[in-house]
Jmol script that loads the backbone (N, CA, C; Angstrom):
load data "model"
ATOM      1  N   ASN A   1      -3.720 -48.890 -27.204  1.00  0.00           N
ATOM      2  CA  ASN A   1      -3.350 -47.596 -26.837  1.00  0.00           C
ATOM      3  C   ASN A   1      -3.078 -47.533 -25.361  1.00  0.00           C
ATOM      4  N   LEU A   2      -1.939 -47.081 -24.951  1.00  0.00           N
ATOM      5  CA  LEU A   2      -1.560 -47.081 -23.555  1.00  0.00           C
ATOM      6  C   LEU A   2      -2.438 -46.191 -22.754  1.00  0.00           C
ATOM      7  N   PHE A   3      -2.927 -45.064 -23.343  1.00  0.00           N
ATOM      8  CA  PHE A   3      -3.702 -44.168 -22.580  1.00  0.00           C
ATOM      9  C   PHE A   3      -5.122 -44.787 -22.192  1.00  0.00           C
ATOM     10  N   VAL A   4      -5.630 -45.594 -23.122  1.00  0.00           N
ATOM     11  CA  VAL A   4      -6.960 -46.241 -22.874  1.00  0.00           C
ATOM     12  C   VAL A   4      -6.773 -47.095 -21.566  1.00  0.00           C
ATOM     13  N   VAL A   5      -5.806 -47.920 -21.554  1.00  0.00           N
ATOM     14  CA  VAL A   5      -5.593 -48.829 -20.453  1.00  0.00           C
ATOM     15  C   VAL A   5      -5.313 -48.067 -19.235  1.00  0.00           C
ATOM     16  N   PHE A   6      -4.452 -47.044 -19.256  1.00  0.00           N
ATOM     17  CA  PHE A   6      -4.189 -46.221 -18.105  1.00  0.00           C
ATOM     18  C   PHE A   6      -5.329 -45.428 -17.581  1.00  0.00           C
ATOM     19  N   GLY A   7      -6.056 -44.715 -18.555  1.00  0.00           N
ATOM     20  CA  GLY A   7      -7.184 -43.919 -18.187  1.00  0.00           C
ATOM     21  C   GLY A   7      -8.303 -44.569 -17.639  1.00  0.00           C
ATOM     22  N   LEU A   8      -8.763 -45.680 -18.334  1.00  0.00           N
ATOM     23  CA  LEU A   8      -9.961 -46.418 -17.802  1.00  0.00           C
ATOM     24  C   LEU A   8      -9.625 -47.104 -16.441  1.00  0.00           C
ATOM     25  N   PHE A   9      -8.422 -47.613 -16.274  1.00  0.00           N
ATOM     26  CA  PHE A   9      -8.011 -48.178 -14.981  1.00  0.00           C
ATOM     27  C   PHE A   9      -8.154 -47.185 -13.877  1.00  0.00           C
ATOM     28  N   GLN A  10      -7.688 -45.937 -14.186  1.00  0.00           N
ATOM     29  CA  GLN A  10      -7.621 -44.887 -13.115  1.00  0.00           C
ATOM     30  C   GLN A  10      -9.109 -44.463 -12.758  1.00  0.00           C
ATOM     31  N   VAL A  11      -9.938 -44.356 -13.798  1.00  0.00           N
ATOM     32  CA  VAL A  11     -11.330 -43.960 -13.530  1.00  0.00           C
ATOM     33  C   VAL A  11     -11.979 -45.002 -12.573  1.00  0.00           C
ATOM     34  N   ASN A  12     -11.716 -46.271 -12.959  1.00  0.00           N
ATOM     35  CA  ASN A  12     -12.356 -47.363 -12.185  1.00  0.00           C
ATOM     36  C   ASN A  12     -11.808 -47.488 -10.794  1.00  0.00           C
ATOM     37  N   SER A  13     -10.550 -47.035 -10.564  1.00  0.00           N
ATOM     38  CA  SER A  13      -9.805 -47.119  -9.321  1.00  0.00           C
ATOM     39  C   SER A  13     -10.407 -46.307  -8.243  1.00  0.00           C
ATOM     40  N   ALA A  14     -11.029 -45.230  -8.516  1.00  0.00           N
ATOM     41  CA  ALA A  14     -11.600 -44.234  -7.563  1.00  0.00           C
ATOM     42  C   ALA A  14     -10.425 -43.663  -6.712  1.00  0.00           C
ATOM     43  N   LYS A  15      -9.170 -43.684  -7.165  1.00  0.00           N
ATOM     44  CA  LYS A  15      -8.077 -43.187  -6.490  1.00  0.00           C
ATOM     45  C   LYS A  15      -7.881 -41.678  -6.542  1.00  0.00           C
ATOM     46  N   TYR A  16      -8.438 -41.058  -7.605  1.00  0.00           N
ATOM     47  CA  TYR A  16      -8.215 -39.677  -7.787  1.00  0.00           C
ATOM     48  C   TYR A  16      -9.525 -38.811  -7.589  1.00  0.00           C
ATOM     49  N   LEU A  17      -9.511 -37.970  -6.695  1.00  0.00           N
ATOM     50  CA  LEU A  17     -10.662 -37.081  -6.389  1.00  0.00           C
ATOM     51  C   LEU A  17     -11.139 -36.392  -7.713  1.00  0.00           C
ATOM     52  N   GLY A  18     -12.457 -36.581  -7.980  1.00  0.00           N
ATOM     53  CA  GLY A  18     -13.007 -35.946  -9.118  1.00  0.00           C
ATOM     54  C   GLY A  18     -12.906 -36.769 -10.404  1.00  0.00           C
ATOM     55  N   LEU A  19     -12.148 -37.783 -10.461  1.00  0.00           N
ATOM     56  CA  LEU A  19     -12.042 -38.528 -11.680  1.00  0.00           C
ATOM     57  C   LEU A  19     -13.089 -39.738 -11.484  1.00  0.00           C
ATOM     58  N   VAL A  20     -14.288 -39.477 -12.182  1.00  0.00           N
ATOM     59  CA  VAL A  20     -15.398 -40.342 -11.881  1.00  0.00           C
ATOM     60  C   VAL A  20     -16.146 -40.565 -13.227  1.00  0.00           C
ATOM     61  N   TRP A  21     -16.878 -41.622 -13.276  1.00  0.00           N
ATOM     62  CA  TRP A  21     -17.896 -41.826 -14.388  1.00  0.00           C
ATOM     63  C   TRP A  21     -18.873 -40.674 -14.409  1.00  0.00           C
ATOM     64  N   ASP A  22     -19.296 -40.262 -15.516  1.00  0.00           N
ATOM     65  CA  ASP A  22     -20.287 -39.140 -15.615  1.00  0.00           C
ATOM     66  C   ASP A  22     -21.685 -39.719 -15.977  1.00  0.00           C
ATOM     67  N   ASP A  23     -21.767 -40.946 -16.321  1.00  0.00           N
ATOM     68  CA  ASP A  23     -23.017 -41.579 -16.621  1.00  0.00           C
ATOM     69  C   ASP A  23     -23.092 -43.010 -16.077  1.00  0.00           C
ATOM     70  N   ASP A  24     -24.289 -43.463 -15.918  1.00  0.00           N
ATOM     71  CA  ASP A  24     -24.519 -44.796 -15.360  1.00  0.00           C
ATOM     72  C   ASP A  24     -23.967 -45.919 -16.326  1.00  0.00           C
ATOM     73  N   ASP A  25     -24.044 -45.620 -17.569  1.00  0.00           N
ATOM     74  CA  ASP A  25     -23.557 -46.673 -18.542  1.00  0.00           C
ATOM     75  C   ASP A  25     -22.014 -46.760 -18.677  1.00  0.00           C
ATOM     76  N   LYS A  26     -21.300 -45.815 -18.020  1.00  0.00           N
ATOM     77  CA  LYS A  26     -19.845 -45.731 -17.962  1.00  0.00           C
ATOM     78  C   LYS A  26     -19.357 -45.605 -19.399  1.00  0.00           C
ATOM     79  N   THR A  27     -19.889 -44.581 -20.138  1.00  0.00           N
ATOM     80  CA  THR A  27     -19.438 -44.236 -21.516  1.00  0.00           C
ATOM     81  C   THR A  27     -18.848 -42.907 -21.428  1.00  0.00           C
ATOM     82  N   MET A  28     -18.946 -42.163 -20.328  1.00  0.00           N
ATOM     83  CA  MET A  28     -18.308 -40.778 -20.264  1.00  0.00           C
ATOM     84  C   MET A  28     -17.735 -40.681 -18.818  1.00  0.00           C
ATOM     85  N   PHE A  29     -16.627 -39.957 -18.756  1.00  0.00           N
ATOM     86  CA  PHE A  29     -15.990 -39.727 -17.444  1.00  0.00           C
ATOM     87  C   PHE A  29     -15.651 -38.320 -17.297  1.00  0.00           C
ATOM     88  N   ARG A  30     -15.576 -37.826 -16.027  1.00  0.00           N
ATOM     89  CA  ARG A  30     -15.197 -36.494 -15.667  1.00  0.00           C
ATOM     90  C   ARG A  30     -13.673 -36.536 -15.228  1.00  0.00           C
ATOM     91  N   ILE A  31     -12.994 -35.514 -15.595  1.00  0.00           N
ATOM     92  CA  ILE A  31     -11.660 -35.418 -15.202  1.00  0.00           C
ATOM     93  C   ILE A  31     -11.407 -33.987 -14.624  1.00  0.00           C
ATOM     94  N   PRO A  32     -10.959 -33.914 -13.338  1.00  0.00           N
ATOM     95  CA  PRO A  32     -10.861 -32.623 -12.716  1.00  0.00           C
ATOM     96  C   PRO A  32      -9.938 -31.635 -13.591  1.00  0.00           C
ATOM     97  N   TRP A  33     -10.307 -30.361 -13.644  1.00  0.00           N
ATOM     98  CA  TRP A  33      -9.528 -29.457 -14.504  1.00  0.00           C
ATOM     99  C   TRP A  33      -9.421 -28.115 -13.859  1.00  0.00           C
ATOM    100  N   LYS A  34      -8.936 -28.067 -12.551  1.00  0.00           N
ATOM    101  CA  LYS A  34      -8.735 -26.871 -11.813  1.00  0.00           C
ATOM    102  C   LYS A  34      -7.392 -26.208 -12.263  1.00  0.00           C
ATOM    103  N   HIS A  35      -7.447 -24.909 -12.428  1.00  0.00           N
ATOM    104  CA  HIS A  35      -6.244 -24.135 -12.862  1.00  0.00           C
ATOM    105  C   HIS A  35      -5.288 -23.986 -11.642  1.00  0.00           C
ATOM    106  N   ALA A  36      -4.052 -24.173 -11.848  1.00  0.00           N
ATOM    107  CA  ALA A  36      -3.054 -24.154 -10.838  1.00  0.00           C
ATOM    108  C   ALA A  36      -3.020 -22.763 -10.172  1.00  0.00           C
ATOM    109  N   GLY A  37      -3.422 -21.768 -10.838  1.00  0.00           N
ATOM    110  CA  GLY A  37      -3.387 -20.442 -10.319  1.00  0.00           C
ATOM    111  C   GLY A  37      -4.539 -20.069  -9.395  1.00  0.00           C
ATOM    112  N   LYS A  38      -5.482 -20.961  -9.252  1.00  0.00           N
ATOM    113  CA  LYS A  38      -6.604 -20.769  -8.343  1.00  0.00           C
ATOM    114  C   LYS A  38      -6.139 -20.756  -6.916  1.00  0.00           C
ATOM    115  N   GLN A  39      -6.679 -19.895  -6.086  1.00  0.00           N
ATOM    116  CA  GLN A  39      -6.311 -19.750  -4.718  1.00  0.00           C
ATOM    117  C   GLN A  39      -6.464 -21.118  -3.925  1.00  0.00           C
ATOM    118  N   ASP A  40      -7.553 -21.815  -4.222  1.00  0.00           N
ATOM    119  CA  ASP A  40      -7.770 -23.021  -3.500  1.00  0.00           C
ATOM    120  C   ASP A  40      -7.159 -24.307  -4.181  1.00  0.00           C
ATOM    121  N   PHE A  41      -6.236 -24.107  -5.096  1.00  0.00           N
ATOM    122  CA  PHE A  41      -5.556 -25.225  -5.785  1.00  0.00           C
ATOM    123  C   PHE A  41      -4.776 -26.048  -4.811  1.00  0.00           C
ATOM    124  N   ARG A  42      -5.044 -27.356  -4.809  1.00  0.00           N
ATOM    125  CA  ARG A  42      -4.320 -28.304  -3.998  1.00  0.00           C
ATOM    126  C   ARG A  42      -3.486 -29.231  -4.837  1.00  0.00           C
ATOM    127  N   LYS A  43      -2.199 -28.984  -4.883  1.00  0.00           N
ATOM    128  CA  LYS A  43      -1.305 -29.699  -5.862  1.00  0.00           C
ATOM    129  C   LYS A  43      -1.430 -31.299  -5.657  1.00  0.00           C
ATOM    130  N   ASP A  44      -1.449 -31.688  -4.459  1.00  0.00           N
ATOM    131  CA  ASP A  44      -1.430 -33.138  -4.238  1.00  0.00           C
ATOM    132  C   ASP A  44      -2.798 -33.786  -4.629  1.00  0.00           C
ATOM    133  N   GLU A  45      -3.914 -33.000  -4.579  1.00  0.00           N
ATOM    134  CA  GLU A  45      -5.147 -33.611  -5.036  1.00  0.00           C
ATOM    135  C   GLU A  45      -5.504 -33.170  -6.512  1.00  0.00           C
ATOM    136  N   ASP A  46      -5.394 -31.847  -6.843  1.00  0.00           N
ATOM    137  CA  ASP A  46      -5.890 -31.305  -8.038  1.00  0.00           C
ATOM    138  C   ASP A  46      -5.007 -31.658  -9.289  1.00  0.00           C
ATOM    139  N   ALA A  47      -3.741 -31.925  -9.003  1.00  0.00           N
ATOM    140  CA  ALA A  47      -2.823 -32.337 -10.072  1.00  0.00           C
ATOM    141  C   ALA A  47      -2.465 -33.752 -10.021  1.00  0.00           C
ATOM    142  N   ALA A  48      -3.073 -34.555  -9.199  1.00  0.00           N
ATOM    143  CA  ALA A  48      -2.637 -35.979  -8.964  1.00  0.00           C
ATOM    144  C   ALA A  48      -2.777 -36.777 -10.249  1.00  0.00           C
ATOM    145  N   ILE A  49      -3.865 -36.695 -10.969  1.00  0.00           N
ATOM    146  CA  ILE A  49      -4.017 -37.477 -12.168  1.00  0.00           C
ATOM    147  C   ILE A  49      -3.055 -37.055 -13.315  1.00  0.00           C
ATOM    148  N   PHE A  50      -2.757 -35.849 -13.313  1.00  0.00           N
ATOM    149  CA  PHE A  50      -1.738 -35.386 -14.386  1.00  0.00           C
ATOM    150  C   PHE A  50      -0.368 -35.745 -14.032  1.00  0.00           C
ATOM    151  N   LYS A  51      -0.062 -35.764 -12.708  1.00  0.00           N
ATOM    152  CA  LYS A  51       1.224 -36.300 -12.293  1.00  0.00           C
ATOM    153  C   LYS A  51       1.324 -37.768 -12.587  1.00  0.00           C
ATOM    154  N   ALA A  52       0.328 -38.509 -12.292  1.00  0.00           N
ATOM    155  CA  ALA A  52       0.280 -39.980 -12.514  1.00  0.00           C
ATOM    156  C   ALA A  52       0.506 -40.300 -13.997  1.00  0.00           C
ATOM    157  N   TRP A  53      -0.072 -39.586 -14.862  1.00  0.00           N
ATOM    158  CA  TRP A  53       0.135 -39.790 -16.335  1.00  0.00           C
ATOM    159  C   TRP A  53       1.635 -39.446 -16.668  1.00  0.00           C
ATOM    160  N   ALA A  54       2.125 -38.368 -16.159  1.00  0.00           N
ATOM    161  CA  ALA A  54       3.547 -38.066 -16.409  1.00  0.00           C
ATOM    162  C   ALA A  54       4.477 -39.118 -15.867  1.00  0.00           C
ATOM    163  N   GLU A  55       4.233 -39.639 -14.760  1.00  0.00           N
ATOM    164  CA  GLU A  55       5.048 -40.747 -14.149  1.00  0.00           C
ATOM    165  C   GLU A  55       4.889 -42.050 -15.006  1.00  0.00           C
ATOM    166  N   PHE A  56       3.690 -42.324 -15.418  1.00  0.00           N
ATOM    167  CA  PHE A  56       3.417 -43.491 -16.309  1.00  0.00           C
ATOM    168  C   PHE A  56       4.200 -43.428 -17.538  1.00  0.00           C
ATOM    169  N   LYS A  57       4.261 -42.184 -18.072  1.00  0.00           N
ATOM    170  CA  LYS A  57       5.037 -42.017 -19.337  1.00  0.00           C
ATOM    171  C   LYS A  57       6.542 -41.842 -19.168  1.00  0.00           C
ATOM    172  N   GLY A  58       6.991 -41.731 -17.831  1.00  0.00           N
ATOM    173  CA  GLY A  58       8.402 -41.563 -17.570  1.00  0.00           C
ATOM    174  C   GLY A  58       8.882 -40.238 -17.615  1.00  0.00           C
ATOM    175  N   LYS A  59       7.966 -39.164 -17.500  1.00  0.00           N
ATOM    176  CA  LYS A  59       8.382 -37.787 -17.586  1.00  0.00           C
ATOM    177  C   LYS A  59       7.768 -37.069 -16.373  1.00  0.00           C
ATOM    178  N   PRO A  60       8.125 -37.425 -15.219  1.00  0.00           N
ATOM    179  CA  PRO A  60       7.478 -36.745 -14.000  1.00  0.00           C
ATOM    180  C   PRO A  60       8.029 -35.401 -13.713  1.00  0.00           C
ATOM    181  N   THR A  61       9.255 -35.012 -14.236  1.00  0.00           N
ATOM    182  CA  THR A  61       9.798 -33.758 -13.890  1.00  0.00           C
ATOM    183  C   THR A  61      10.441 -33.119 -15.153  1.00  0.00           C
ATOM    184  N   ASP A  62      10.674 -31.833 -15.076  1.00  0.00           N
ATOM    185  CA  ASP A  62      11.403 -31.165 -16.130  1.00  0.00           C
ATOM    186  C   ASP A  62      12.574 -30.473 -15.422  1.00  0.00           C
ATOM    187  N   GLY A  63      13.819 -31.023 -15.622  1.00  0.00           N
ATOM    188  CA  GLY A  63      14.999 -30.545 -14.929  1.00  0.00           C
ATOM    189  C   GLY A  63      14.970 -30.710 -13.470  1.00  0.00           C
ATOM    190  N   GLY A  64      14.293 -31.749 -13.019  1.00  0.00           N
ATOM    191  CA  GLY A  64      14.291 -32.019 -11.611  1.00  0.00           C
ATOM    192  C   GLY A  64      13.046 -31.243 -10.848  1.00  0.00           C
ATOM    193  N   GLN A  65      12.382 -30.432 -11.577  1.00  0.00           N
ATOM    194  CA  GLN A  65      11.242 -29.680 -11.017  1.00  0.00           C
ATOM    195  C   GLN A  65       9.958 -30.192 -11.558  1.00  0.00           C
ATOM    196  N   ASP A  66       8.939 -30.165 -10.647  1.00  0.00           N
ATOM    197  CA  ASP A  66       7.496 -30.557 -11.024  1.00  0.00           C
ATOM    198  C   ASP A  66       7.088 -29.478 -12.046  1.00  0.00           C
ATOM    199  N   ASN A  67       6.341 -29.787 -13.093  1.00  0.00           N
ATOM    200  CA  ASN A  67       5.967 -28.791 -14.010  1.00  0.00           C
ATOM    201  C   ASN A  67       4.395 -29.180 -14.222  1.00  0.00           C
ATOM    202  N   LEU A  68       3.570 -28.564 -13.349  1.00  0.00           N
ATOM    203  CA  LEU A  68       2.102 -28.814 -13.447  1.00  0.00           C
ATOM    204  C   LEU A  68       1.502 -28.530 -14.805  1.00  0.00           C
ATOM    205  N   ALA A  69       1.937 -27.409 -15.486  1.00  0.00           N
ATOM    206  CA  ALA A  69       1.454 -27.046 -16.769  1.00  0.00           C
ATOM    207  C   ALA A  69       1.666 -28.108 -17.764  1.00  0.00           C
ATOM    208  N   ALA A  70       2.960 -28.615 -17.667  1.00  0.00           N
ATOM    209  CA  ALA A  70       3.402 -29.688 -18.732  1.00  0.00           C
ATOM    210  C   ALA A  70       2.621 -30.995 -18.432  1.00  0.00           C
ATOM    211  N   TRP A  71       2.370 -31.326 -17.217  1.00  0.00           N
ATOM    212  CA  TRP A  71       1.669 -32.590 -16.804  1.00  0.00           C
ATOM    213  C   TRP A  71       0.270 -32.506 -17.459  1.00  0.00           C
ATOM    214  N   LYS A  72      -0.326 -31.303 -17.215  1.00  0.00           N
ATOM    215  CA  LYS A  72      -1.752 -31.156 -17.752  1.00  0.00           C
ATOM    216  C   LYS A  72      -1.814 -31.218 -19.294  1.00  0.00           C
ATOM    217  N   THR A  73      -0.881 -30.460 -19.943  1.00  0.00           N
ATOM    218  CA  THR A  73      -0.753 -30.434 -21.304  1.00  0.00           C
ATOM    219  C   THR A  73      -0.569 -31.862 -21.959  1.00  0.00           C
ATOM    220  N   ARG A  74       0.310 -32.603 -21.335  1.00  0.00           N
ATOM    221  CA  ARG A  74       0.560 -33.917 -21.836  1.00  0.00           C
ATOM    222  C   ARG A  74      -0.661 -34.876 -21.748  1.00  0.00           C
ATOM    223  N   LEU A  75      -1.422 -34.730 -20.658  1.00  0.00           N
ATOM    224  CA  LEU A  75      -2.645 -35.578 -20.521  1.00  0.00           C
ATOM    225  C   LEU A  75      -3.754 -35.107 -21.500  1.00  0.00           C
ATOM    226  N   ARG A  76      -3.819 -33.717 -21.659  1.00  0.00           N
ATOM    227  CA  ARG A  76      -4.881 -33.184 -22.618  1.00  0.00           C
ATOM    228  C   ARG A  76      -4.507 -33.648 -24.034  1.00  0.00           C
ATOM    229  N   CYS A  77      -3.217 -33.565 -24.343  1.00  0.00           N
ATOM    230  CA  CYS A  77      -2.815 -34.015 -25.693  1.00  0.00           C
ATOM    231  C   CYS A  77      -3.040 -35.503 -25.949  1.00  0.00           C
ATOM    232  N   ALA A  78      -2.788 -36.378 -24.968  1.00  0.00           N
ATOM    233  CA  ALA A  78      -3.083 -37.787 -25.086  1.00  0.00           C
ATOM    234  C   ALA A  78      -4.562 -38.052 -25.182  1.00  0.00           C
ATOM    235  N   LEU A  79      -5.446 -37.336 -24.526  1.00  0.00           N
ATOM    236  CA  LEU A  79      -6.825 -37.448 -24.729  1.00  0.00           C
ATOM    237  C   LEU A  79      -7.294 -36.996 -26.095  1.00  0.00           C
ATOM    238  N   ASN A  80      -6.692 -35.838 -26.513  1.00  0.00           N
ATOM    239  CA  ASN A  80      -7.169 -35.258 -27.800  1.00  0.00           C
ATOM    240  C   ASN A  80      -6.641 -36.177 -29.008  1.00  0.00           C
ATOM    241  N   LYS A  81      -5.524 -36.790 -28.891  1.00  0.00           N
ATOM    242  CA  LYS A  81      -4.991 -37.595 -29.947  1.00  0.00           C
ATOM    243  C   LYS A  81      -5.570 -38.978 -30.017  1.00  0.00           C
ATOM    244  N   SER A  82      -6.186 -39.389 -28.930  1.00  0.00           N
ATOM    245  CA  SER A  82      -6.728 -40.768 -28.839  1.00  0.00           C
ATOM    246  C   SER A  82      -7.989 -40.905 -29.597  1.00  0.00           C
ATOM    247  N   PRO A  83      -8.109 -41.892 -30.540  1.00  0.00           N
ATOM    248  CA  PRO A  83      -9.368 -42.079 -31.264  1.00  0.00           C
ATOM    249  C   PRO A  83     -10.398 -42.606 -30.405  1.00  0.00           C
ATOM    250  N   GLU A  84     -10.079 -43.164 -29.241  1.00  0.00           N
ATOM    251  CA  GLU A  84     -10.988 -43.861 -28.349  1.00  0.00           C
ATOM    252  C   GLU A  84     -11.855 -42.836 -27.432  1.00  0.00           C
ATOM    253  N   PHE A  85     -11.444 -41.603 -27.481  1.00  0.00           N
ATOM    254  CA  PHE A  85     -12.034 -40.583 -26.681  1.00  0.00           C
ATOM    255  C   PHE A  85     -12.510 -39.293 -27.397  1.00  0.00           C
ATOM    256  N   ASP A  86     -13.539 -38.705 -27.072  1.00  0.00           N
ATOM    257  CA  ASP A  86     -13.896 -37.388 -27.554  1.00  0.00           C
ATOM    258  C   ASP A  86     -14.357 -36.519 -26.362  1.00  0.00           C
ATOM    259  N   GLU A  87     -13.896 -35.249 -26.395  1.00  0.00           N
ATOM    260  CA  GLU A  87     -14.403 -34.395 -25.421  1.00  0.00           C
ATOM    261  C   GLU A  87     -15.832 -34.021 -25.580  1.00  0.00           C
ATOM    262  N   VAL A  88     -16.551 -34.019 -24.468  1.00  0.00           N
ATOM    263  CA  VAL A  88     -17.968 -33.699 -24.569  1.00  0.00           C
ATOM    264  C   VAL A  88     -18.159 -32.251 -23.869  1.00  0.00           C
ATOM    265  N   MET A  89     -17.936 -31.306 -24.703  1.00  0.00           N
ATOM    266  CA  MET A  89     -17.790 -29.908 -24.169  1.00  0.00           C
ATOM    267  C   MET A  89     -19.114 -29.435 -23.435  1.00  0.00           C
ATOM    268  N   GLU A  90     -20.280 -29.836 -23.968  1.00  0.00           N
ATOM    269  CA  GLU A  90     -21.555 -29.384 -23.350  1.00  0.00           C
ATOM    270  C   GLU A  90     -21.714 -30.009 -21.958  1.00  0.00           C
ATOM    271  N   ARG A  91     -20.964 -31.063 -21.566  1.00  0.00           N
ATOM    272  CA  ARG A  91     -21.185 -31.482 -20.205  1.00  0.00           C
ATOM    273  C   ARG A  91     -20.029 -30.959 -19.236  1.00  0.00           C
ATOM    274  N   ALA A  92     -19.115 -30.308 -19.747  1.00  0.00           N
ATOM    275  CA  ALA A  92     -18.038 -29.767 -18.876  1.00  0.00           C
ATOM    276  C   ALA A  92     -18.544 -28.612 -17.964  1.00  0.00           C
ATOM    277  N   GLN A  93     -17.915 -28.561 -16.780  1.00  0.00           N
ATOM    278  CA  GLN A  93     -18.111 -27.396 -15.840  1.00  0.00           C
ATOM    279  C   GLN A  93     -16.818 -26.802 -15.564  1.00  0.00           C
ATOM    280  N   LEU A  94     -16.497 -25.788 -16.345  1.00  0.00           N
ATOM    281  CA  LEU A  94     -15.145 -25.179 -16.054  1.00  0.00           C
ATOM    282  C   LEU A  94     -15.214 -23.957 -15.239  1.00  0.00           C
ATOM    283  N   ASP A  95     -16.330 -23.406 -14.912  1.00  0.00           N
ATOM    284  CA  ASP A  95     -16.483 -22.220 -14.180  1.00  0.00           C
ATOM    285  C   ASP A  95     -16.916 -22.492 -12.684  1.00  0.00           C
ATOM    286  N   SER A  96     -16.989 -23.694 -12.238  1.00  0.00           N
ATOM    287  CA  SER A  96     -17.410 -24.061 -10.981  1.00  0.00           C
ATOM    288  C   SER A  96     -16.168 -24.117  -9.981  1.00  0.00           C
ATOM    289  N   SER A  97     -16.401 -24.190  -8.748  1.00  0.00           N
ATOM    290  CA  SER A  97     -15.270 -24.252  -7.784  1.00  0.00           C
ATOM    291  C   SER A  97     -14.483 -25.550  -7.865  1.00  0.00           C
ATOM    292  N   GLU A  98     -15.035 -26.576  -8.434  1.00  0.00           N
ATOM    293  CA  GLU A  98     -14.362 -27.864  -8.713  1.00  0.00           C
ATOM    294  C   GLU A  98     -14.581 -28.152 -10.157  1.00  0.00           C
ATOM    295  N   PRO A  99     -13.910 -27.496 -11.035  1.00  0.00           N
ATOM    296  CA  PRO A  99     -14.081 -27.613 -12.525  1.00  0.00           C
ATOM    297  C   PRO A  99     -13.635 -28.922 -13.037  1.00  0.00           C
ATOM    298  N   TYR A 100     -14.251 -29.376 -14.100  1.00  0.00           N
ATOM    299  CA  TYR A 100     -13.955 -30.599 -14.824  1.00  0.00           C
ATOM    300  C   TYR A 100     -14.361 -30.656 -16.265  1.00  0.00           C
ATOM    301  N   LYS A 101     -13.649 -31.472 -16.983  1.00  0.00           N
ATOM    302  CA  LYS A 101     -13.992 -31.703 -18.388  1.00  0.00           C
ATOM    303  C   LYS A 101     -14.616 -33.176 -18.420  1.00  0.00           C
ATOM    304  N   VAL A 102     -15.364 -33.368 -19.555  1.00  0.00           N
ATOM    305  CA  VAL A 102     -15.991 -34.660 -19.617  1.00  0.00           C
ATOM    306  C   VAL A 102     -15.518 -35.294 -21.062  1.00  0.00           C
ATOM    307  N   TYR A 103     -15.135 -36.530 -20.995  1.00  0.00           N
ATOM    308  CA  TYR A 103     -14.698 -37.327 -22.204  1.00  0.00           C
ATOM    309  C   TYR A 103     -15.477 -38.475 -22.359  1.00  0.00           C
ATOM    310  N   GLY A 104     -15.994 -38.745 -23.591  1.00  0.00           N
ATOM    311  CA  GLY A 104     -16.797 -39.926 -23.961  1.00  0.00           C
ATOM    312  C   GLY A 104     -15.979 -40.993 -24.594  1.00  0.00           C
ATOM    313  N   LEU A 105     -16.349 -42.264 -24.453  1.00  0.00           N
ATOM    314  CA  LEU A 105     -15.690 -43.320 -25.198  1.00  0.00           C
ATOM    315  C   LEU A 105     -16.330 -43.431 -26.494  1.00  0.00           C
ATOM    316  N   VAL A 106     -15.542 -43.476 -27.466  1.00  0.00           N
ATOM    317  CA  VAL A 106     -15.959 -43.490 -28.936  1.00  0.00           C
ATOM    318  C   VAL A 106     -16.181 -45.048 -29.248  1.00  0.00           C
ATOM    319  N   PRO A 107     -17.382 -45.390 -29.799  1.00  0.00           N
ATOM    320  CA  PRO A 107     -17.586 -46.785 -30.196  1.00  0.00           C
ATOM    321  C   PRO A 107     -16.549 -47.226 -31.234  1.00  0.00           C
ATOM    322  N   LEU A 108     -16.110 -48.462 -31.219  1.00  0.00           N
ATOM    323  CA  LEU A 108     -15.081 -48.994 -32.104  1.00  0.00           C
ATOM    324  C   LEU A 108     -15.423 -48.730 -33.528  1.00  0.00           C
ATOM    325  N   ASN A 109     -16.690 -48.813 -34.020  1.00  0.00           N
ATOM    326  CA  ASN A 109     -17.025 -48.655 -35.340  1.00  0.00           C
ATOM    327  C   ASN A 109     -16.926 -47.158 -35.781  1.00  0.00           C
ATOM    328  N   GLU A 110     -16.728 -46.167 -34.835  1.00  0.00           N
ATOM    329  CA  GLU A 110     -16.635 -44.788 -35.197  1.00  0.00           C
ATOM    330  C   GLU A 110     -15.220 -44.235 -34.960  1.00  0.00           C
ATOM    331  N   GLN A 111     -14.353 -45.095 -34.479  1.00  0.00           N
ATOM    332  CA  GLN A 111     -12.883 -44.617 -34.232  1.00  0.00           C
ATOM    333  C   GLN A 111     -12.198 -44.436 -35.611  1.00  0.00           C
ATOM    334  N   GLY A 112     -11.512 -43.323 -35.662  1.00  0.00           N
ATOM    335  CA  GLY A 112     -10.829 -42.973 -36.887  1.00  0.00           C
ATOM    336  C   GLY A 112     -11.600 -42.149 -37.899  1.00  0.00           C
ATOM    337  N   GLU A 113     -12.883 -41.893 -37.631  1.00  0.00           N
ATOM    338  CA  GLU A 113     -13.772 -41.196 -38.428  1.00  0.00           C
ATOM    339  C   GLU A 113     -13.680 -39.709 -37.948  1.00  0.00           C
ATOM    340  N   GLN A 114     -14.051 -38.780 -38.807  1.00  0.00           N
ATOM    341  CA  GLN A 114     -14.150 -37.353 -38.357  1.00  0.00           C
ATOM    342  C   GLN A 114     -15.524 -37.444 -37.622  1.00  0.00           C
ATOM    343  N   ARG A 115     -15.523 -37.130 -36.346  1.00  0.00           N
ATOM    344  CA  ARG A 115     -16.784 -37.285 -35.574  1.00  0.00           C
ATOM    345  C   ARG A 115     -16.745 -36.316 -34.400  1.00  0.00           C
ATOM    346  N   LYS A 116     -17.916 -36.065 -33.856  1.00  0.00           N
ATOM    347  CA  LYS A 116     -18.167 -35.353 -32.673  1.00  0.00           C
ATOM    348  C   LYS A 116     -19.039 -36.183 -31.786  1.00  0.00           C
ATOM    349  N   TYR A 117     -18.578 -36.304 -30.585  1.00  0.00           N
ATOM    350  CA  TYR A 117     -19.359 -37.132 -29.633  1.00  0.00           C
ATOM    351  C   TYR A 117     -20.651 -36.386 -29.304  1.00  0.00           C
ATOM    352  N   ALA A 118     -21.803 -37.089 -29.506  1.00  0.00           N
ATOM    353  CA  ALA A 118     -23.117 -36.492 -29.304  1.00  0.00           C
ATOM    354  C   ALA A 118     -23.796 -37.232 -28.077  1.00  0.00           C
ATOM    355  N   ILE A 119     -24.386 -36.396 -27.293  1.00  0.00           N
ATOM    356  CA  ILE A 119     -25.103 -36.990 -26.142  1.00  0.00           C
ATOM    357  C   ILE A 119     -26.656 -37.038 -26.411  1.00  0.00           C
TER     358      ILE A 119
END
end "model"
wireframe off; spacefill off
backbone 0.3
color backbone group
């Protein structure tokens, strides 16, 4: 899965502000999730991981224009479709000044099953 390689490399790279491991065992990671309509939204920082995924997939623009919503949607869809990751909703902080979602790595023996990541 290309997203697994891309995503885990990016978390380990420490290149993107807020994209960090959420636990010491490195089984869950945080991904920044600030809304582009927020007054303190910083495109170059807050949308950087979404843009990186769009560039990696060869879809950095729509008609020559940056499309922040499309970038975020593509990354969210990749995470949700990937059997290697599950969103850990109870660890997310979406109402803070620096909102984020948390995704957990699904053990190999549980991938492909109907499951919910439990902490």
